[in-house]
Backbone as numpy.savetxt, mean C-alpha at the origin, in Angstrom:
# Nx Ny Nz CAx CAy CAz Cx Cy Cz
3.13 -3.28 11.06 2.12 -4.32 11.07 2.43 -5.30 9.95
2.40 -6.55 10.24 2.63 -7.61 9.28 1.44 -7.74 8.34
1.68 -8.22 7.13 0.61 -8.38 6.14 -0.43 -9.39 6.59
-0.08 -10.20 7.57 -1.00 -11.23 8.02 -1.75 -10.83 9.29
-1.78 -9.57 9.63 -2.46 -9.14 10.84 -3.81 -8.52 10.52
-4.78 -8.84 11.34 -6.10 -8.24 11.25 -6.40 -7.62 12.61
-6.48 -6.30 12.63 -6.69 -5.56 13.87 -8.16 -5.16 13.96
-8.77 -5.42 15.12 -10.19 -5.15 15.34 -10.33 -4.14 16.48
-11.24 -3.18 16.31 -11.55 -2.22 17.36 -12.61 -2.85 18.25
-12.24 -3.17 19.47 -13.16 -3.79 20.43 -13.32 -2.84 21.61
-14.44 -2.16 21.66 -14.72 -1.19 22.72 -13.62 -0.16 22.90
-13.11 0.36 21.77 -12.09 1.40 21.81 -10.67 0.90 21.94
-10.48 -0.41 22.05 -9.14 -1.00 22.13 -8.86 -1.76 20.84
-7.67 -1.58 20.30 -7.28 -2.30 19.09 -6.68 -3.64 19.49
-7.26 -4.71 18.94 -6.87 -6.07 19.31 -6.46 -6.83 18.05
-5.37 -7.60 18.14 -4.94 -8.44 17.03 -5.86 -9.66 16.97
-6.69 -9.71 15.94 -7.63 -10.82 15.76 -7.23 -11.69 14.58
-5.97 -11.67 14.23 -5.50 -12.39 13.05 -5.83 -13.87 13.08
-5.60 -14.54 14.20 -5.83 -15.98 14.27 -7.31 -16.32 14.08
-8.19 -15.37 14.36 -9.62 -15.59 14.19 -10.03 -15.49 12.73
-9.32 -14.67 11.94 -9.76 -14.38 10.57 -8.85 -14.90 9.47
-7.56 -14.91 9.69 -6.62 -15.24 8.62 -6.11 -16.67 8.81
-6.55 -17.57 7.94 -6.20 -18.99 8.06 -5.50 -19.50 6.80
-4.70 -18.64 6.17 -4.04 -19.01 4.93 -2.80 -18.15 4.78
-1.83 -18.56 3.93 -0.66 -17.71 3.69 -1.14 -16.38 3.09
-0.67 -15.27 3.63 -1.27 -14.00 3.21 -0.24 -12.92 2.91
0.80 -13.28 2.19 1.74 -12.24 1.80 1.13 -11.44 0.66
1.50 -10.20 0.54 0.97 -9.36 -0.53 0.81 -7.93 -0.07
0.42 -7.09 -1.00 0.20 -5.68 -0.72 -1.29 -5.48 -0.54
-1.77 -5.78 0.66 -3.19 -5.75 0.96 -3.69 -4.32 1.02
-4.84 -4.07 0.41 -5.33 -2.70 0.39 -6.82 -2.58 0.69
-7.50 -3.68 0.87 -8.92 -3.58 1.22 -9.37 -4.83 1.96
-10.28 -4.63 2.90 -10.85 -5.76 3.62 -12.28 -5.39 4.04
-13.21 -6.30 3.78 -14.60 -6.11 4.19 -14.99 -7.28 5.07
-15.48 -7.00 6.26 -15.95 -8.04 7.17 -17.47 -7.91 7.25
-18.16 -8.99 6.87 -19.62 -8.98 6.86 -20.12 -10.42 6.89
-21.26 -10.65 7.49 -21.85 -12.00 7.51 -22.60 -12.20 6.19
-21.90 -12.68 5.18 -22.47 -12.79 3.83 -23.33 -14.02 3.64
-23.12 -15.05 4.43 -23.91 -16.27 4.25 -24.90 -16.50 5.38
-25.13 -15.45 6.20 -26.12 -15.49 7.28 -25.96 -16.67 8.23
-24.69 -17.04 8.53 -24.46 -18.13 9.47 -24.04 -17.62 10.85
-24.05 -16.30 11.03 -23.76 -15.73 12.33 -22.31 -15.35 12.57
-21.41 -15.72 11.66 -20.02 -15.30 11.84 -19.62 -14.35 10.72
-18.55 -13.62 10.97 -18.08 -12.65 10.00 -17.29 -13.34 8.90
-17.61 -13.02 7.66 -16.88 -13.50 6.50 -16.03 -12.34 5.99
-14.86 -12.66 5.46 -13.95 -11.62 4.97 -13.82 -11.68 3.46
-13.89 -10.51 2.85 -13.51 -10.34 1.45 -12.26 -9.47 1.50
-11.14 -10.02 1.03 -9.86 -9.35 1.14 -9.28 -9.17 -0.25
-8.76 -7.97 -0.52 -8.17 -7.71 -1.83 -6.76 -7.16 -1.70
-5.92 -7.56 -2.64 -4.57 -7.00 -2.69 -4.24 -6.59 -4.11
-3.11 -6.00 -4.29 -2.71 -5.50 -5.60 -2.52 -6.64 -6.59
-2.02 -7.77 -6.16 -1.88 -8.92 -7.04 -0.61 -8.89 -7.86
-0.50 -9.84 -8.76 0.71 -9.98 -9.56 0.63 -9.24 -10.89
-0.53 -8.69 -11.22 -0.69 -8.00 -12.49 -0.41 -6.50 -12.35
0.68 -6.17 -11.69 1.08 -4.78 -11.49 2.54 -4.64 -11.88
2.95 -3.42 -12.17 4.36 -3.20 -12.51 5.26 -3.31 -11.29
4.68 -3.26 -10.09 5.47 -3.30 -8.88 5.74 -4.75 -8.47
7.01 -5.09 -8.42 7.45 -6.40 -7.93 8.42 -6.12 -6.79
8.41 -6.97 -5.81 9.34 -6.75 -4.71 9.90 -8.06 -4.21
11.03 -7.94 -3.56 11.69 -9.08 -2.93 12.52 -8.52 -1.78
13.16 -9.38 -1.04 14.02 -8.92 0.04 15.16 -8.07 -0.53
15.72 -8.50 -1.65 16.84 -7.78 -2.25 16.40 -6.52 -2.98
15.16 -6.51 -3.51 14.66 -5.36 -4.27 13.27 -4.98 -3.77
13.21 -4.34 -2.60 11.91 -4.04 -2.00 11.26 -2.79 -2.59
9.94 -2.70 -2.45 9.26 -1.43 -2.65 9.58 -0.61 -1.41
9.95 0.63 -1.60 10.36 1.46 -0.47 9.59 2.77 -0.52
9.08 3.19 0.64 8.38 4.46 0.74 9.19 5.38 1.63
9.65 6.48 1.04 10.34 7.52 1.80 9.34 8.65 2.00
9.31 9.23 3.18 8.41 10.35 3.41 9.06 11.36 4.34
8.87 12.60 4.00 9.45 13.71 4.75 8.86 14.98 4.15
8.93 16.07 4.85 8.52 17.35 4.29 9.71 17.90 3.51
9.95 17.35 2.31 11.13 17.70 1.53 11.15 19.17 1.12
9.98 19.75 0.84 9.93 21.14 0.37 9.57 22.13 1.48
9.53 21.66 2.73 9.28 22.51 3.90 7.99 23.33 3.80
6.92 22.70 3.28 5.64 23.41 3.20 4.64 22.94 4.25
5.09 22.12 5.19 4.23 21.68 6.28 3.48 20.39 6.02
3.68 19.76 4.88 3.02 18.48 4.60 4.07 17.43 4.22
3.75 16.18 4.52 4.66 15.10 4.16 4.62 14.86 2.66
5.77 14.59 2.07 5.90 14.30 0.65 6.32 12.84 0.50
5.39 11.95 0.08 5.76 10.53 -0.07 6.46 10.29 -1.41
7.49 9.47 -1.37 8.19 9.06 -2.59 8.28 7.54 -2.56
7.60 6.90 -3.50 7.62 5.45 -3.61 8.70 5.06 -4.60
9.56 4.13 -4.22 10.62 3.65 -5.10 10.43 2.16 -5.36
10.70 1.76 -6.59 10.53 0.36 -6.99 11.63 -0.01 -7.98
11.82 -1.28 -8.19 12.85 -1.78 -9.09 12.28 -2.25 -10.40
13.02 -1.99 -11.47 12.82 -2.65 -12.76 14.16 -3.28 -13.07
14.15 -4.61 -13.16 15.38 -5.38 -13.26 16.25 -5.04 -12.06
17.45 -4.49 -12.26 18.33 -4.21 -11.13 18.46 -2.72 -10.82
17.56 -1.90 -11.37 17.65 -0.45 -11.19 16.45 0.06 -10.40
16.72 0.88 -9.38 15.64 1.48 -8.58 15.17 2.77 -9.24
13.86 2.98 -9.25 13.24 4.17 -9.82 12.28 4.78 -8.82
12.11 6.10 -8.92 11.09 6.78 -8.12 9.79 6.80 -8.91
8.70 6.56 -8.23 7.39 6.73 -8.85 6.96 8.16 -8.54
6.85 8.97 -9.56 6.48 10.36 -9.37 4.99 10.53 -9.59
4.31 11.32 -8.76 2.89 11.57 -8.96 2.65 12.25 -10.30
1.43 12.07 -10.84 1.09 12.68 -12.12 1.30 14.19 -12.10
1.03 14.83 -10.98 1.19 16.28 -10.92 2.65 16.66 -11.11
3.58 15.83 -10.64 4.99 16.12 -10.82 5.35 16.09 -12.30
4.85 15.06 -13.00 5.11 14.97 -14.44 4.51 16.17 -15.17
3.31 16.56 -14.77 2.63 17.68 -15.42 3.41 18.98 -15.20
3.90 19.20 -13.98 4.69 20.40 -13.71 5.99 20.40 -14.52
6.62 19.26 -14.65 7.83 19.18 -15.46 7.52 19.53 -16.92
6.40 19.04 -17.41 6.00 19.32 -18.79 5.77 20.82 -18.97
5.04 21.43 -18.05 4.76 22.86 -18.15 6.04 23.69 -18.10
6.96 23.29 -17.21 8.24 24.02 -17.15 9.02 23.88 -18.45
9.01 22.71 -19.04 9.74 22.51 -20.30 9.10 23.32 -21.42
7.79 23.47 -21.40 7.12 24.26 -22.44 7.50 25.75 -22.33
7.74 26.22 -21.11 8.12 27.60 -20.90 9.49 27.90 -21.50
10.34 26.89 -21.62 11.68 27.09 -22.13 11.73 27.24 -23.65
10.63 26.96 -24.33 10.65 27.03 -25.80 9.78 28.13 -26.32
């Protein structure tokens, strides 16, 4: 799905309603949308939020944010790994629990 798409559930069918709602350039990492008639004029108004530019994650065609997912440890659940660039080097974003487990393991060695 493109960042500029707005999908609406209409009687159990998902319909692309983007042209009805999105009337501006809308690139970004969108993560929330609220549709409500806020000014009581009878039509739906949108409040849309994205991550914005004040984040450590930057992306481009040459250096994209990449999400890899697979059951890497064969425990029956998907394991997401988000990768991002700092300058020209790609890094994995590890969940806090991963860092905590590494810390605990290192403490056991001393």
